[in-house]
C-alpha positions as CSV (number, residue, x, y, z in Angstrom):
1,X,98.2,-21.0,-50.2
2,X,99.2,-20.6,-53.8
3,X,97.2,-17.4,-54.1
4,X,99.7,-15.7,-51.7
5,X,102.8,-17.2,-53.4
6,X,101.8,-16.6,-57.0
7,X,102.6,-12.8,-57.1
8,X,106.0,-13.5,-55.4
9,X,107.1,-16.3,-57.8
10,X,105.7,-14.9,-61.0
11,X,107.8,-15.3,-64.1
12,X,109.4,-12.3,-65.7
13,X,107.8,-11.1,-68.9
14,X,108.9,-12.9,-72.1
15,X,110.8,-11.1,-74.7
16,X,108.9,-10.0,-77.7
17,X,111.6,-10.9,-80.1
18,X,113.1,-14.4,-79.8
19,X,111.0,-15.4,-76.8
20,X,112.5,-18.8,-76.5
21,X,110.7,-21.9,-75.1
22,X,107.6,-21.6,-73.0
23,X,108.6,-22.0,-69.3
24,X,106.9,-24.4,-66.9
25,X,104.6,-22.6,-64.5
26,X,106.1,-21.4,-61.2
27,X,103.6,-23.6,-59.4
28,X,104.8,-26.8,-61.1
29,X,108.4,-25.9,-60.4
30,X,107.6,-25.2,-56.7
31,X,105.9,-28.6,-56.5
32,X,109.0,-30.2,-57.9
33,X,111.2,-28.3,-55.5
34,X,109.1,-29.2,-52.5
35,X,109.1,-32.9,-53.6
36,X,112.9,-32.9,-53.6
37,X,113.1,-31.2,-50.2
38,X,110.5,-33.5,-48.7
39,X,111.7,-36.8,-50.0
40,X,115.5,-36.0,-50.2
41,X,115.6,-37.3,-53.7
42,X,118.5,-36.1,-55.9
43,X,117.6,-33.5,-58.5
44,X,118.4,-35.8,-61.4
45,X,116.3,-38.7,-60.0
46,X,113.0,-36.9,-59.7
47,X,110.3,-39.1,-61.3
48,X,108.9,-36.1,-63.2
49,X,107.0,-38.1,-65.9
50,X,105.1,-40.1,-63.3
51,X,104.3,-37.1,-61.2
52,X,103.6,-34.7,-64.0
53,X,106.3,-32.3,-62.9
54,X,109.1,-30.5,-64.7
55,X,112.4,-32.3,-64.7
56,X,114.6,-32.1,-61.6
57,X,117.2,-30.0,-63.4
58,X,114.5,-27.5,-64.4
59,X,113.3,-27.3,-60.8
60,X,116.9,-26.9,-59.6
61,X,117.5,-24.1,-62.1
62,X,114.3,-22.3,-61.1
63,X,115.2,-22.6,-57.4
64,X,118.6,-21.1,-58.2
65,X,117.0,-18.3,-60.1
66,X,114.5,-17.5,-57.3
67,X,117.3,-17.7,-54.7
68,X,119.5,-15.3,-56.7
69,X,116.6,-12.8,-57.0
70,X,115.6,-13.2,-53.3
71,X,112.2,-14.5,-54.2
72,X,112.5,-17.9,-52.6
73,X,113.3,-16.4,-49.2
74,X,110.2,-14.2,-49.5
75,X,108.1,-17.3,-50.3
76,X,109.5,-19.2,-47.4
77,X,108.6,-16.3,-45.0
78,X,105.0,-16.2,-46.4
79,X,104.7,-20.0,-45.9
80,X,106.2,-19.9,-42.4
81,X,103.8,-17.1,-41.5
82,X,100.8,-18.9,-42.9
83,X,101.7,-22.3,-41.2
84,X,102.5,-20.6,-37.9
85,X,99.0,-18.9,-38.0
86,X,97.5,-22.3,-38.5
87,X,99.6,-23.9,-35.8
88,X,101.0,-26.4,-38.3
89,X,104.7,-25.9,-37.9
90,X,106.6,-28.7,-36.2
91,X,109.8,-27.1,-35.0
92,X,110.9,-30.4,-33.4
93,X,112.0,-31.5,-36.9
94,X,114.3,-28.5,-37.5
95,X,118.0,-29.3,-38.2
96,X,120.7,-26.7,-38.1
97,X,124.2,-27.6,-39.3
98,X,127.3,-25.8,-40.6
99,X,126.0,-25.6,-44.1
100,X,123.1,-23.5,-42.9
101,X,124.6,-21.5,-40.0
102,X,127.9,-19.7,-40.2
103,X,130.5,-20.7,-37.6
104,X,132.0,-17.5,-36.0
105,X,135.7,-17.2,-35.9
106,X,137.2,-16.8,-32.5
107,X,134.1,-18.2,-30.8
108,X,134.8,-20.1,-27.6
109,X,134.8,-23.8,-28.1
110,X,132.2,-26.0,-26.5
111,X,133.3,-28.1,-23.5
112,X,131.0,-30.9,-24.6
113,X,132.8,-33.9,-26.0
114,X,131.9,-35.1,-29.4
115,X,130.6,-38.7,-29.7
116,X,131.9,-38.8,-33.2
117,X,135.5,-39.2,-32.2
118,X,136.3,-42.1,-29.8
119,X,138.5,-41.6,-26.9
120,X,142.2,-42.4,-27.2
121,X,143.1,-46.0,-26.5
122,X,144.8,-46.6,-23.2
123,X,148.3,-48.2,-23.3
124,X,148.4,-49.4,-19.8
């Protein structure tokens, strides 16, 4: 699987002059990102020393960089395609909420009652 993702998530070339600190490999950062997404662990609480991963903050910054450059979306499409070909996608676990899907203005309201708000108390 990594062979298909490596060209997409490759690091940009380092500067010749003042190259800065050596970056963690994209694979290590992707493993940290997937750990956070799978376990729902906060970024700052990733047990990176125990797992041999970059810190949660490093993984978060790399995810932000990849998202800004559009690389993470490409990687997700590659993973979805490969998992769909292997019949390993479980769409019954998909969750869609307002943070992922834009609510359209002027759309008709649903007639279904929400269970989140209890009915008004009767005074009679």
